C-alpha positions in Angstrom: -15.2 -3.3 15.1 -17.1 -0.7 17.1 -16.7 2.8 15.8 -17.5 6.3 17.1 -17.4 9.3 14.6 -16.7 12.8 15.9 -17.2 15.3 13.0 -18.9 18.7 13.2 -19.9 18.7 9.5 -23.3 16.9 9.8 -23.3 15.8 6.1 -19.9 14.2 6.3 -20.6 12.7 9.7 -23.8 10.9 8.5 -22.2 10.0 5.2 -19.4 8.3 7.0 -21.8 6.4 9.2 -23.8 5.2 6.2 -20.7 4.1 4.4 -19.3 2.2 7.3 -22.6 0.5 8.1 -23.0 -0.5 4.5 -19.6 -2.2 4.9 -21.0 -4.2 7.8 -19.1 -2.2 10.5 -20.8 -1.1 13.7 -21.1 2.6 14.2 -22.1 2.9 17.9 -22.2 6.8 18.0 -21.9 9.9 16.0 -21.2 13.3 17.5 -20.4 16.9 16.5 -18.2 18.0 19.4 -15.4 16.8 21.6 -17.6 16.4 24.7 -19.8 14.0 22.8 -16.7 12.0 21.7 -15.5 11.6 25.3 -18.9 10.6 26.5 -19.3 8.0 23.8 -15.8 6.6 24.6 -16.7 6.3 28.3 -20.1 4.8 27.8 -19.8 2.7 24.7 -16.2 1.5 24.8 -15.5 1.7 21.0 -12.6 0.1 19.3 -12.0 3.0 16.9 -12.6 6.8 16.9 -12.7 8.7 13.6 -12.1 12.3 14.6 -12.0 15.7 12.9 -8.9 17.8 13.8 -10.8 21.1 14.0 -14.0 21.1 16.1 -16.1 23.5 18.1 -15.8 25.8 19.9 -12.6 27.4 18.4 -12.1 25.0 15.4 -8.4 24.8 16.0 -7.1 21.6 17.6 -10.1 20.5 19.8 -10.4 17.2 17.9 -6.8 16.2 18.4 -6.9 17.1 22.1 -10.1 15.1 22.5 -8.5 12.2 20.7 -5.5 12.2 23.1 -7.8 12.4 26.1 -9.9 9.5 24.7 -6.8 7.3 24.3 -5.8 8.2 27.9 -9.3 7.1 29.1 -9.4 4.0 26.9 -5.9 2.6 26.3 -5.7 0.8 23.0 -8.3 2.9 21.3 -7.5 3.3 17.7 -7.8 6.8 16.3 -8.1 7.9 12.7 -7.9 11.7 12.4 -9.4 13.5 9.4 -8.3 17.0 8.3 -9.3 19.3 5.4 -5.6 20.0 4.7 -2.1 19.2 5.8 -1.5 20.2 9.4 2.2 19.7 9.7 2.7 20.0 13.4 0.2 17.1 13.9 1.6 15.0 11.0 5.1 15.1 12.4 3.9 14.4 15.9 1.8 11.5 14.9 4.5 8.9 15.0 6.2 10.3 18.0 7.2 7.8 20.6 6.5 4.9 18.2 2.7 5.5 18.4 0.5 2.7 17.1 -3.2 2.5 16.2 -3.2 6.0 14.8 -3.8 7.5 11.4 -4.0 10.8 9.7 -6.0 11.2 6.4 -7.1 14.2 4.4 -10.9 14.4 4.2 -10.7 14.1 0.4 -9.5 10.5 0.9 -12.9 9.5 2.3 -14.1 9.7 -1.3 -11.7 6.9 -2.3 -13.6 4.3 -0.4 -11.1 1.4 -0.7 -8.2 3.5 0.4 -10.2 4.9 3.3 -11.3 1.5 4.5 -7.8 0.1 4.1 -6.5 2.9 6.4 -9.3 2.3 8.9 -8.6 -1.4 9.1 -4.8 -0.8 9.2 -5.2 1.5 12.2 -7.7 -0.8 13.9 -5.3 -3.7 13.5 -2.5 -1.9 15.4 -0.7 -0.1 12.6 -0.4 3.5 11.3 -1.8 5.2 8.2 -0.5 8.5 7.0 -2.1 10.1 3.9 0.2 9.9 0.8 -0.5 13.6 0.1 0.6 14.5 3.6 4.0 12.8 3.0 4.2 14.5 -0.5 3.6 18.0 0.9 6.0 17.6 3.7 8.7 16.5 1.2 8.3 19.8 -0.8 9.3 21.7 2.3 12.4 19.7 3.4 15.6 21.0 4.8 18.9 19.4 3.7 19.7 16.2 5.7 23.0 14.6 4.9 21.7 11.1 5.7 18.6 11.4 3.6 20.6 12.9 0.7 22.6 9.7 0.6 19.5 7.6 -0.2 18.8 6.5 -3.7 15.6 7.4 -5.5 14.1 4.0 -4.9 15.2 4.2 -1.2 13.4 7.5 -0.9 10.3 5.8 -2.4 10.5 2.9 0.1 10.9 5.3 3.0 7.9 7.4 1.8 5.7 4.3 1.8 7.0 3.4 5.2 5.9 6.9 6.3 2.4 6.1 5.0 2.4 3.1 7.5 2.8 0.3 4.9 4.5 -2.9 5.9 7.1 -4.7 3.7 4.5 -6.9 1.9 2.4 -3.8 1.0 5.4 -1.9 -0.1 6.5 -4.8 -2.4 3.0 -4.9 -3.9 3.0 -1.1 -4.5 6.4 -1.1 -6.1 5.9 -4.4 -7.9 9.1 -5.9 -6.5 9.9 -8.8 -4.1 9.7 -8.6 -0.4 13.4 -9.5 -0.4 14.2 -6.4 -2.5 12.2 -4.2 0.0 14.1 -5.7 2.9 17.4 -5.0 1.2 16.4 -1.4 0.5 15.3 -0.9 4.2 18.6 -2.3 5.4 20.4 0.2 3.2 18.2 3.0 4.5 19.1 2.1 8.1 22.8 2.0 7.2 22.7 5.4 5.4 20.8 7.0 8.3 23.3 5.6 10.8 20.6 3.7 12.7 22.5 1.0 14.5 21.4 -2.6 14.7 21.1 -2.3 18.5 18.1 0.0 17.9 16.4 -2.5 15.7 13.1 -2.4 17.7 12.7 1.3 16.9 14.7 1.7 13.7 11.7 1.8 11.4 9.9 4.5 13.4 13.2 6.4 13.8 13.7 6.4 10.0 10.2 7.7 9.4 10.5 10.4 12.0 13.8 11.5 10.5 12.1 11.7 7.1 9.2 13.7 8.4 11.1 16.0 10.7 13.1 17.4 7.8 10.0 19.5 7.1 10.3 23.2 7.6 8.0 23.9 10.6 6.1 27.1 9.8 
């Protein structure tokens, strides 16, 4: 796995590089600005980019925009975005269009090494990874949704883990239940959200988007 890190905080940038190299991963470049990220993507053809949301010069959304451009230049590039706090607009957009190979973690998650590495490998492997705290904060701002209100407490729990990017096996392990039980809960979620079987290829993403889009956009 070839990785490029784009983070304007030099201490965090070099700390990430040391951590990943210690895990036997290949960090091919580190940079503190969007231009450096794009140059590294063009020249070094990495598999994964770890990108800060807010970067110079305005420290608003330069990192996100650079990540989008990097994926345009190198289709299939996995992107793991780091943010100091929940940026709702980006979190709800993350899974738009059934996006794959993308993740959104709070920077504090980096300190939980196993969780951070799990998210990195999940994104690199073609999946998604959304920080549990992002999901939790979005849920505190939800608007009423008749379909979601029909879900049981356990179904809400399963859907929340789906929003983090976990597959059925990982959800079963987290909840200490069988995969069959998880599959049953997901079928029930689809039914209560009126997601028809004809949409089966997209129903999982549709359910997660429905879940996240109930957040009150501020």
